C-alpha positions as CSV (number, residue, x, y, z in Angstrom):
1,X,123.6,152.5,105.2
2,X,120.7,154.5,103.8
3,X,122.0,154.0,100.3
4,X,122.3,150.3,100.7
5,X,118.8,150.1,102.2
6,X,117.4,152.2,99.3
7,X,119.0,149.9,96.8
8,X,117.5,146.8,98.5
9,X,114.0,148.4,98.5
10,X,114.3,149.3,94.8
11,X,115.5,145.7,94.1
12,X,112.5,144.2,95.8
13,X,110.1,146.7,94.3
14,X,111.2,145.9,90.8
15,X,110.9,142.2,91.5
16,X,107.3,142.4,92.7
17,X,106.4,144.9,89.9
18,X,107.2,142.2,87.4
19,X,103.7,140.7,87.8
20,X,100.4,142.5,87.8
21,X,98.0,140.3,89.8
22,X,94.2,140.1,90.4
23,X,91.3,137.8,91.0
24,X,88.5,137.0,93.4
25,X,85.2,135.3,93.6
26,X,83.2,133.8,90.8
27,X,79.6,133.7,92.1
28,X,77.1,131.4,90.6
29,X,73.6,132.9,91.1
30,X,70.6,130.7,92.0
31,X,67.0,130.7,90.9
32,X,64.0,128.3,91.3
33,X,64.9,125.3,89.1
34,X,61.3,124.3,88.5
35,X,58.0,126.2,89.1
36,X,55.3,124.3,91.1
37,X,53.3,123.9,87.9
38,X,56.3,122.4,86.1
39,X,57.1,120.1,88.9
40,X,53.5,118.8,89.0
41,X,53.6,118.4,85.2
42,X,56.9,116.4,85.4
43,X,55.5,114.1,88.1
44,X,52.3,113.5,86.1
45,X,54.4,112.7,83.0
46,X,56.6,110.2,84.8
47,X,53.6,108.5,86.4
48,X,52.0,108.0,83.0
49,X,55.3,106.7,81.5
50,X,55.9,104.3,84.3
51,X,52.4,102.8,84.0
52,X,52.9,102.4,80.2
53,X,56.4,100.8,80.6
54,X,55.1,98.4,83.3
55,X,52.3,97.2,80.9
56,X,54.9,96.7,78.2
57,X,57.1,94.7,80.6
58,X,60.0,97.2,80.3
59,X,59.8,98.3,83.9
60,X,59.5,96.1,87.0
61,X,57.4,97.0,90.0
62,X,59.1,98.2,93.2
63,X,61.5,95.7,94.6
64,X,62.9,95.2,98.1
65,X,66.4,96.0,97.0
66,X,68.3,98.5,99.1
67,X,68.5,102.1,98.1
68,X,70.6,102.8,95.0
69,X,74.2,103.9,95.6
70,X,75.3,106.7,93.4
71,X,78.5,107.7,91.7
72,X,79.1,111.4,91.0
73,X,76.8,112.5,88.1
74,X,79.3,114.7,86.3
75,X,82.6,114.0,84.6
76,X,84.9,116.0,82.3
77,X,85.0,115.0,78.7
78,X,88.1,113.6,77.1
79,X,88.8,117.0,75.4
80,X,88.5,119.1,78.5
81,X,91.9,120.8,79.3
82,X,91.2,121.1,83.0
83,X,91.9,119.2,86.1
84,X,88.2,119.3,87.1
85,X,85.1,120.9,85.7
86,X,82.7,121.5,88.6
87,X,81.8,123.0,91.9
88,X,78.7,122.9,94.1
89,X,76.6,126.0,94.6
90,X,73.6,124.5,96.5
91,X,72.5,121.4,98.4
92,X,68.9,120.5,99.4
93,X,67.2,122.9,101.8
94,X,65.8,121.1,104.9
95,X,64.2,124.2,106.5
96,X,60.6,124.4,105.2
97,X,60.3,128.0,106.2
98,X,61.1,130.9,104.0
99,X,62.5,133.3,102.8
100,X,66.2,133.1,103.7
101,X,65.7,130.4,106.3
102,X,68.3,127.9,105.2
103,X,69.5,124.5,106.4
104,X,71.5,122.0,104.4
105,X,72.3,118.4,105.4
106,X,75.5,119.5,107.2
107,X,73.6,122.1,109.2
108,X,75.0,124.9,107.1
109,X,73.4,127.3,104.7
110,X,74.8,126.2,101.3
111,X,71.4,126.2,99.8
112,X,68.6,128.6,99.0
113,X,64.8,129.3,99.1
114,X,62.6,131.9,97.5
115,X,60.0,134.4,98.5
116,X,57.4,132.3,96.8
117,X,58.0,129.4,99.2
118,X,60.3,127.2,97.1
119,X,62.9,125.3,99.1
120,X,65.7,124.0,96.9
121,X,65.0,120.3,96.3
122,X,68.2,119.1,94.7
123,X,71.9,119.5,94.3
124,X,73.2,122.2,91.9
125,X,76.6,121.4,90.4
126,X,77.8,124.2,88.2
127,X,80.6,124.1,85.6
128,X,83.8,126.0,86.5
129,X,85.7,127.5,84.9
130,X,84.0,129.0,81.8
131,X,80.5,127.5,82.0
132,X,79.3,128.7,78.6
133,X,82.6,127.8,76.9
134,X,82.4,124.3,78.5
135,X,78.8,123.9,77.3
136,X,79.7,125.0,73.7
137,X,82.6,122.6,73.6
138,X,80.8,119.7,75.4
139,X,83.4,119.6,78.2
140,X,81.2,118.6,81.1
141,X,79.2,115.4,80.7
142,X,76.2,114.3,82.8
143,X,76.4,110.6,83.5
144,X,74.0,108.2,85.1
145,X,74.6,108.0,88.9
146,X,73.2,104.5,89.1
147,X,71.9,101.9,86.6
148,X,68.3,102.0,85.7
149,X,65.6,102.5,83.1
150,X,64.9,105.8,81.3
151,X,61.4,106.7,82.2
152,X,61.3,110.3,80.8
153,X,63.1,112.7,78.5
154,X,62.6,116.3,77.7
155,X,64.5,117.9,74.8
156,X,64.3,120.7,72.3
157,X,64.2,123.5,74.8
158,X,66.3,126.7,74.7
159,X,69.5,126.2,76.8
160,X,71.1,129.7,77.3
161,X,68.7,131.0,80.0
162,X,69.9,133.2,82.9
163,X,66.8,133.7,85.0
164,X,63.4,132.5,86.1
165,X,61.3,132.3,82.9
166,X,58.8,129.4,83.4
167,X,60.3,127.7,80.3
168,X,60.8,123.9,80.2
169,X,64.2,122.3,80.7
170,X,65.9,119.5,78.9
171,X,66.2,116.6,81.2
172,X,66.6,112.8,81.6
173,X,64.7,110.8,84.3
174,X,66.0,107.4,85.4
175,X,64.3,104.8,87.6
176,X,66.5,102.4,89.6
177,X,65.9,98.8,90.6
178,X,64.7,99.9,94.1
179,X,62.0,102.2,92.5
180,X,63.8,105.4,93.3
181,X,64.1,108.0,90.5
182,X,66.9,110.5,89.7
183,X,66.2,113.7,87.8
184,X,69.0,115.2,85.6
185,X,67.9,118.8,84.7
186,X,69.1,121.9,82.7
187,X,70.8,119.9,80.0
188,X,72.1,121.3,76.8
189,X,69.6,121.2,73.9
190,X,70.0,118.2,71.6
191,X,72.8,116.7,73.7
192,X,70.7,114.0,75.4
193,X,71.4,110.3,75.1
194,X,70.0,108.8,71.9
195,X,68.5,106.0,74.1
196,X,64.7,106.0,74.3
197,X,62.3,105.8,77.1
198,X,62.2,102.2,78.3
199,X,65.9,101.5,77.6
200,X,68.4,100.7,80.2
201,X,71.5,102.7,81.2
202,X,74.5,101.7,83.2
203,X,76.1,103.6,86.0
204,X,78.5,106.1,84.4
205,X,76.7,106.1,81.0
206,X,76.4,109.3,79.1
207,X,73.1,111.2,79.5
208,X,73.8,114.7,78.2
209,X,75.9,117.9,78.5
210,X,75.6,120.4,81.3
211,X,73.5,123.3,80.0
212,X,71.2,126.1,81.1
213,X,67.8,125.2,79.9
214,X,64.6,126.0,81.9
215,X,64.7,128.2,84.9
216,X,68.5,128.7,85.2
217,X,71.1,131.4,85.7
218,X,73.9,129.6,83.9
219,X,75.2,126.1,83.0
220,X,74.7,123.6,85.8
221,X,73.2,120.2,86.6
222,X,70.2,120.1,88.9
223,X,70.3,116.5,90.4
224,X,67.1,115.6,92.3
225,X,66.1,112.2,93.7
226,X,62.9,110.6,94.9
227,X,62.5,107.2,96.7
228,X,60.1,104.5,95.6
229,X,57.3,106.3,97.5
230,X,57.9,109.4,95.5
231,X,59.3,111.2,98.6
232,X,62.2,113.7,98.1
233,X,65.6,112.3,99.0
234,X,68.7,114.2,99.9
235,X,71.4,111.6,99.0
236,X,73.9,113.1,101.6
237,X,73.9,111.7,105.1
238,X,74.3,114.3,107.7
239,X,73.1,115.6,111.1
240,X,70.5,117.9,109.5
241,X,69.2,115.6,106.8
242,X,65.6,115.3,107.6
243,X,64.4,113.6,104.5
244,X,62.6,110.3,104.7
245,X,65.6,108.4,103.4
246,X,68.3,110.3,105.2
247,X,69.4,107.6,107.6
248,X,72.2,106.6,105.3
249,X,74.2,108.1,102.5
250,X,73.0,107.2,99.0
251,X,76.5,107.8,97.6
252,X,79.0,104.9,97.0
253,X,81.6,107.3,98.4
254,X,80.1,110.5,99.9
255,X,82.1,113.6,99.0
256,X,82.9,116.0,101.7
257,X,80.8,119.1,102.3
258,X,83.5,121.2,100.8
259,X,85.6,119.8,98.0
260,X,88.8,121.8,97.7
261,X,90.5,121.5,94.3
262,X,92.5,123.2,91.6
263,X,90.0,123.1,88.8
264,X,92.6,124.4,86.3
265,X,95.7,126.4,85.6
266,X,96.1,127.9,82.1
267,X,97.9,130.6,80.1
268,X,96.2,133.4,78.2
269,X,97.1,136.3,75.9
270,X,95.2,138.9,78.0
271,X,92.7,139.2,80.9
272,X,89.8,136.8,80.5
273,X,86.2,138.0,80.7
274,X,83.8,135.8,82.6
275,X,80.7,137.8,81.9
276,X,79.9,138.9,78.3
277,X,76.2,138.9,78.8
278,X,73.5,136.2,79.3
279,X,74.3,133.1,77.3
280,X,77.4,134.6,75.6
281,X,80.5,132.5,75.7
282,X,83.3,133.9,77.9
283,X,86.4,135.5,76.3
284,X,88.9,132.9,77.3
285,X,92.0,134.1,75.2
286,X,93.6,130.7,75.8
287,X,97.2,130.6,74.5
288,X,99.9,128.1,74.9
289,X,102.6,129.4,72.5
290,X,103.9,132.9,72.9
291,X,106.3,134.9,70.7
292,X,109.1,136.9,72.1
293,X,108.0,140.3,73.5
294,X,104.5,139.0,74.5
295,X,103.0,139.3,78.0
296,X,101.8,136.0,79.5
297,X,98.7,135.8,81.7
298,X,98.7,132.8,84.1
299,X,95.3,132.0,85.7
300,X,94.3,129.4,88.3
301,X,90.7,128.4,89.0
302,X,89.9,127.1,92.5
303,X,87.0,125.6,94.3
304,X,86.2,125.4,98.1
305,X,89.6,126.5,99.3
306,X,89.5,126.9,103.1
307,X,90.4,130.2,104.7
308,X,94.1,130.4,105.6
309,X,95.2,127.9,102.9
310,X,98.4,129.0,101.3
311,X,98.5,129.5,97.5
312,X,101.8,129.6,95.7
313,X,102.7,130.1,92.0
314,X,106.0,129.3,90.4
315,X,107.1,130.1,86.9
316,X,109.8,127.6,85.8
317,X,112.3,128.3,83.0
318,X,113.2,125.7,80.4
319,X,116.4,125.0,82.4
320,X,114.2,124.2,85.5
321,X,115.2,127.3,87.5
322,X,112.5,129.5,89.0
323,X,111.9,132.8,87.1
324,X,109.1,134.0,89.4
325,X,107.3,132.9,92.6
326,X,104.8,134.5,95.0
327,X,102.4,133.3,97.6
328,X,99.3,134.4,99.5
329,X,96.8,132.9,101.9
330,X,93.1,132.6,101.2
331,X,91.3,135.1,103.5
332,X,87.7,134.4,102.3
333,X,85.9,131.1,101.5
334,X,84.6,130.9,97.9
335,X,82.9,128.0,96.2
336,X,84.7,129.2,93.1
337,X,87.5,131.7,92.7
338,X,90.1,132.8,90.1
339,X,93.6,134.4,90.5
340,X,95.9,135.6,87.8
341,X,99.4,136.9,87.3
342,X,100.3,139.1,84.3
343,X,104.0,138.5,83.5
344,X,105.8,140.9,81.1
345,X,108.2,139.8,78.4
346,X,111.2,140.8,80.6
347,X,110.4,137.8,82.8
348,X,111.1,135.3,80.0
349,X,114.8,135.3,79.5
350,X,115.0,131.9,77.9
351,X,113.3,130.5,74.8
352,X,111.7,127.1,75.0
353,X,109.3,125.0,77.2
354,X,108.1,126.8,80.3
355,X,106.0,125.6,83.2
356,X,103.5,127.4,85.5
357,X,103.0,125.5,88.7
358,X,100.3,126.3,91.3
359,X,100.3,124.7,94.8
360,X,97.3,125.2,97.0
361,X,97.8,123.5,100.4
362,X,98.9,120.0,99.5
363,X,97.5,120.1,95.9
364,X,99.7,121.0,92.9
365,X,98.9,121.4,89.2
366,X,101.3,122.3,86.4
367,X,100.7,123.9,83.0
368,X,103.1,123.7,80.1
369,X,103.5,126.4,77.4
370,X,106.2,127.6,75.1
371,X,107.8,131.0,74.8
372,X,110.1,132.6,72.2
373,X,111.7,131.3,69.0
374,X,111.9,127.5,69.1
375,X,114.3,125.4,67.2
376,X,113.0,122.9,64.7
377,X,113.5,120.2,67.3
378,X,112.6,120.6,71.0
379,X,114.6,118.5,73.4
380,X,114.1,117.3,76.9
381,X,116.8,119.0,78.9
382,X,117.7,116.0,81.1
383,X,120.0,113.8,79.0
384,X,117.9,114.4,75.9
385,X,115.7,111.4,76.6
386,X,113.2,112.3,73.8
387,X,113.7,114.3,70.6
388,X,110.8,115.3,68.4
389,X,111.6,115.8,64.7
390,X,109.6,118.6,63.0
391,X,107.7,119.1,60.9
392,X,105.1,116.2,60.8
393,X,105.5,114.3,57.5
394,X,103.0,112.0,55.8
395,X,100.7,112.3,58.9
396,X,103.4,110.8,61.1
397,X,105.2,112.3,64.1
398,X,108.8,111.0,64.4
399,X,110.3,110.6,67.9
400,X,113.9,109.7,68.8
401,X,114.2,107.9,72.2
402,X,117.3,106.9,74.1
403,X,115.8,106.0,77.5
404,X,114.9,102.8,79.3
405,X,113.6,99.9,77.4
406,X,109.9,99.2,77.3
407,X,109.1,102.5,79.1
408,X,105.4,103.3,79.0
409,X,104.3,106.9,78.2
410,X,101.1,108.9,77.9
411,X,101.0,111.2,74.9
412,X,98.6,114.1,74.9
413,X,98.3,116.5,71.9
414,X,96.7,119.9,72.3
415,X,95.7,122.6,69.9
416,X,97.2,126.1,70.6
417,X,93.8,127.0,72.0
418,X,94.2,124.3,74.7
419,X,91.8,121.7,73.3
420,X,92.8,118.1,73.6
421,X,93.1,116.6,70.1
422,X,94.5,113.2,70.8
423,X,95.5,111.1,73.8
424,X,97.0,107.6,73.8
425,X,99.3,105.2,75.7
426,X,102.5,104.2,74.0
427,X,105.7,102.1,74.6
428,X,108.8,103.8,73.0
429,X,111.6,101.7,71.6
430,X,115.2,102.9,71.5
431,X,115.8,104.9,68.3
432,X,113.2,106.1,65.9
433,X,109.5,105.8,66.7
434,X,106.5,106.7,64.5
435,X,103.2,108.0,65.8
436,X,100.2,108.5,63.4
437,X,98.8,112.0,63.4
438,X,95.9,113.2,61.4
439,X,94.9,116.8,62.1
440,X,94.6,120.0,60.2
441,X,97.6,122.1,59.4
442,X,99.1,124.2,62.1
443,X,101.0,124.1,65.4
444,X,100.3,121.8,68.3
445,X,101.7,121.1,71.8
446,X,102.5,117.5,72.6
447,X,102.9,116.4,76.3
448,X,104.7,113.2,76.9
449,X,104.6,111.8,80.4
450,X,105.3,108.8,82.5
451,X,105.7,108.2,86.3
452,X,109.0,110.0,86.4
453,X,109.0,112.0,83.2
454,X,107.0,114.9,81.8
455,X,107.8,117.2,79.0
456,X,106.0,119.3,76.4
457,X,107.1,119.8,72.8
458,X,105.8,122.0,70.0
459,X,105.0,120.1,66.8
460,X,104.5,121.6,63.4
461,X,102.0,119.9,61.1
């Protein structure tokens, strides 16, 4: 009996030793977004610009229209290889006392003040994961939350700040039909819309890239709103919103106080580094194609996950069997967190297309990667629905298809660094199909998906 029990213990021990795990909180630090002098200077600039635009007939006087209704002011770019690119660090502080006397619209303390008497006057939306990497690759776009007229722009300022330094930020200021004004601050230098002061923007229109200009501790958007009487507005409706316009939400669809999400799941060649120094891009070590004998690091990046929520990872072989799985429950609330599993070469006993699947509560995200020596053609393992012929010839990808007629698919092509190169909708015909492909020489991953089908292929260009 003792021998049998020892054997069972050794068996379980070897299973759990397969993966080295780690992770924890990513904390976005806060600082005063604008000094009092800078805020006064901005208000003076906007007042002057509005007067000039009104004289030119480019800006109407205050109207009796209801308060503007906002859409979310950040979206991921078409090339961002993530599920989502943001989390919230701070809301508006409704407690005028200081320091460390905090009250957000939901009667919580997800905000900040300073010893000098600054109470946070906007919403801080930071980029997650890899803020500096996202900034350098233009992956988090700032968009207009409502239609309006640009009444101010500030550009040409350094955008890799990490502290309070009294420097100017890059920003766009938009006035809406009801006279309210939205401030979009900390933008990346020279990323601002090419539209000039006095020109109109539509809701959802590009304004810039999330950066770290001005008083900033890292890439984030500071979104600040004033009503037509130039009184600060907290656009969230809640029990503790004491602003003059807080009787109703200013959002078309108000997000929850906490916004749980799987921001991303990705594979890497080694442990990533989130802090290489102020303004220095993180060491991401993205990798989607591994040779035999290599260790695979699987990371997931989470936001606002409630305490007690189960987190599960599955590593799925090319034949759809499970090679590794483990679970844990979140025991601390984090606005941003990361968790990783280091899986040795012995885990990967099949060559081909692998999947890493993370489930957090009711949410699931899947990441595709390849491992080992691949044949010239990669096949879908379920009845060989799609066959990709390698290499690419004459800037054309050849696909052989034997599935249903007039089936619609989405094709996404990624570089081996995880950057989206091309995305399109296609309808495959039975037999040979040709897709144009113009890119530099090298290897790429192509994901083909529909409502009931998803597979990733390696293509050689």
